[in-house]
N, C-alpha and C positions, 0 to 999 in steps of 0.2 A: 384190653381196653375195648370199648365200643368201637365199631367200624365208623366210616365217614358219614353214614346215614343214621347213625345213633343206635344201630342195632346191637343187642347183647350178643357177645361171642363165646362168653364163658359163664357157667352158672354152678353154684354150690347149693344143694338142696339138703336141708336139715329135716329129716323125716322123709326119706326118699320113697317110702312106699305109700305116701298120701295119695288119694285119688286126685285131689286138687292139684297137688305138686306135679303128678304125672302129667295131667292135662296141660298144666302151664308150661312145663318143660317141653313137651312135644310141640306146642304151639311156637315156642322159641326156637326150637331145632328147625321147624318148618321155615322160619325167618332167618336161617343161616347161623344160629348158635351151634357150635361144634364141640366145645369142651364141657362136659357135664361131670360133676362130682356129686355121687348120691351117698349121703351120710345117713346111716341108720342101722338098726339091729339086723344082724344077718337072718334072712328068711328066704323061703322059696319065692314069695311075692316080689321081695326086692330084687331078686335075680331076674324075674319075668320083667320088672320095669326096666332093668338095665338092658336085657335083650331087645325090648321093644324100642329103646331110644337108640340102640346100636343099628337096628334095622332101619330106623329113620335117618341114620347117617351121622350120628354124634359119636365121638370118643369119649366113652364113659369109664369113670373109675368108681370103685367102691370103697368107702370108708367106714369102718365099724364106729358107731356113734351111739351112746346111751344118753338121752336127755337127762335122766336122774342122776348120772354119775358126773356131777359137776367138777369134781377134782380132775377129770380127764380132758375137760373141754379145751383148755389152752393147748395142749399137745396135739389132740385128735383134730381140731379144727385148723391148727397150723399146718397139718399135713395137707389139707384142702388148698391152702394157698402156696404150698412149697413149690409147686410146678409152674407157677406164673399168677399174674393178677386175676382177680375174679370180678367180673362186671356186675354179677347179681347174685345175692344170697336170699334163698327162700326159706324162711323159718316156718315149717309146716307141721311140726309135731304137735300132738296134743291127745288128751284122753277125754272122752265124753262121760263115761260112767254112768251110773245109775243112782238118782237121788235117794230112793228108798235104801239102797245098800249103804250109801254113804251115811245115812243117819243111823242105821242099824249098826254099822261097823265103821266108826270114825277114822280107823287107820287107813281104810281104802280111800277116804276123802283126803287125807293128808298125802297119800301117794299120788293121787291125781293132781292135787295142787302143786306138789313138788315138780311134776313134769310140766304142767301147763304154765306155771308162773316162775318158780324158782329156776327150773331148767332154762327157761326162756331168757330169764334175766342174765344168767351166767353165759350162755351161748351169745346172746345179743351183745353183751359188753366186749367178749372176745372178738366177735365179728367187727364191731364197730372200731376196735383198735386196729385190726388189720386193714379195714377199708380206709381209715384215717391216714394210716401210714403209706398206702399206696396212692392216696390223694384222689381216688374216684371209686364209684361202685354204689350200688343201692342194695339196702336190706329190706326185703319185702317180708312184713310180719302178718301172718294170718291170724287176725283177731276173730270177733264175732259179734253179731248184734246182740247176742246173749249177754255180752258185757256192757251194753249201753244202759240197761236196767235189768237186774237180775229178777227172774220169776221164781215163785216159790217151788215150782216143781224141778227146777234144776239150778238152784241158787249156788251151789258148790261150784258147779262148772262156770256159770255166769260170773260169779265174783272172781274166779281165777282169770277169766278173760278180760274182766274190767281192770284188774290189776296189770294184765299184759298190755292192754290197750294204753293205759296211762303210762306205763314204762316206755312203750315204743314211741309215743308222742315225745315225750321228754328226751328220749335218746335222739330222735330226729332233730330237736332243737339244738342239743348240744353238739351236733355234727355240722351245724350251719357254718359255712365259710371253709370247711375242709376239703370240699370237693365230693364228699361222701354224703348219702341221705337215707332216710327211712320212708318207706310207704307203708302205711297201715291199711289192711284189707278187711272189711266187715261183711262177711257173707251172711245170708240169712240161712234158712234150712236148705241144705244141699243134700241131694240124693247120692249117697256114696255107700261104701261098705260099712262105715261107721254108723250110719243112720238106717241101715237095712232093717226092716220090720217096724219102723216108727211111722206114725201117721204124718203125712207132710203138712207143714204149717203154711199159712198164706204166703204167697209170693215165693213158693219153693223153686229151687233152680237146680242146675246140674253142674258138675265139676268143669264141663267144657265151657259153659256159659261164665262161670267165675274166672276161668283161665283167660277168656277173651277180655273180660273187664279188667283183669290185672295187666294184660299186655297194652290195652288202651290207656290205662292209668300211667303205665311206664312211659309210653310214647308221648303223653302230654304233661309229664312231670308232676303228677298228682301227689299230694301228701296223704290223701285218704281216699279209698275206694269203697263204695257201697255196692254190694252185688245181690240182687239186682239194684240198679240206681234208685228206684222208687222207694227203697227203705230208708234213704236219707230224710225224705219228707215225712214218711210214716213215724220214724222214731223222733223226729223233731217235735212231733205232737206227743207221742206216747212218753217221751222222757220227762215231760212236764205235767202229765196227767195226775190228778190227785190220786193218793194211794188206794182209797176205796175202789175207785174206777179201775185203776191199773190192776188190782188183784182180781177184779171181775173179768176184765179183758184177757188177762194173762192165763186164764183157766179155760179159755175157749179155743 
């Protein structure tokens, strides 16, 4: 349970090798979070993240987790809660993919959507059940501004994030009164390993800046966090722009 100052003391990360997840957890560990469970596919990078967090002072556990293997989620995520209550769950896994490849090979689009949406629905429901049972905790869902209005050059990814965003909002409403809650995070373009080699979009940001926005959002009890915050105003306009204008703007 959070300490007397409201600081997170335990965190479970789904997608433990995510750059945004790593930056966020390091920020939490610096603020006295001590137990961290990293759930993800085994990899040298995940081991490096664990080592970094341990050097920061955290007690780190590794749990094998595959977002697409939904039949394993109840058992695997249950292991994350087995050693005690979890204050924060960060749902940070996702696949960006390539729109041209998706259109040429539809099976790859199905795989991406399975991870981004189906896997998130499965994991999100399992986590919500655990948080509801313990009577406290926050599920932080990394959505994207790409889900606010899908662009033609990444509409598979954008539509999967649109579904995730809608699911997360509804899940948050369903938890009202339980002591648990959901916070949806909508970053713009973030310079990470996933976007390496891509041209930055307007208002591009960093994993560290998104992490700071997440921590501020948690402290203030937000339901939705835009990162950077200016994107809330920008997409307030873009989401209602006429489609011909949107098509023109979305290709620039």
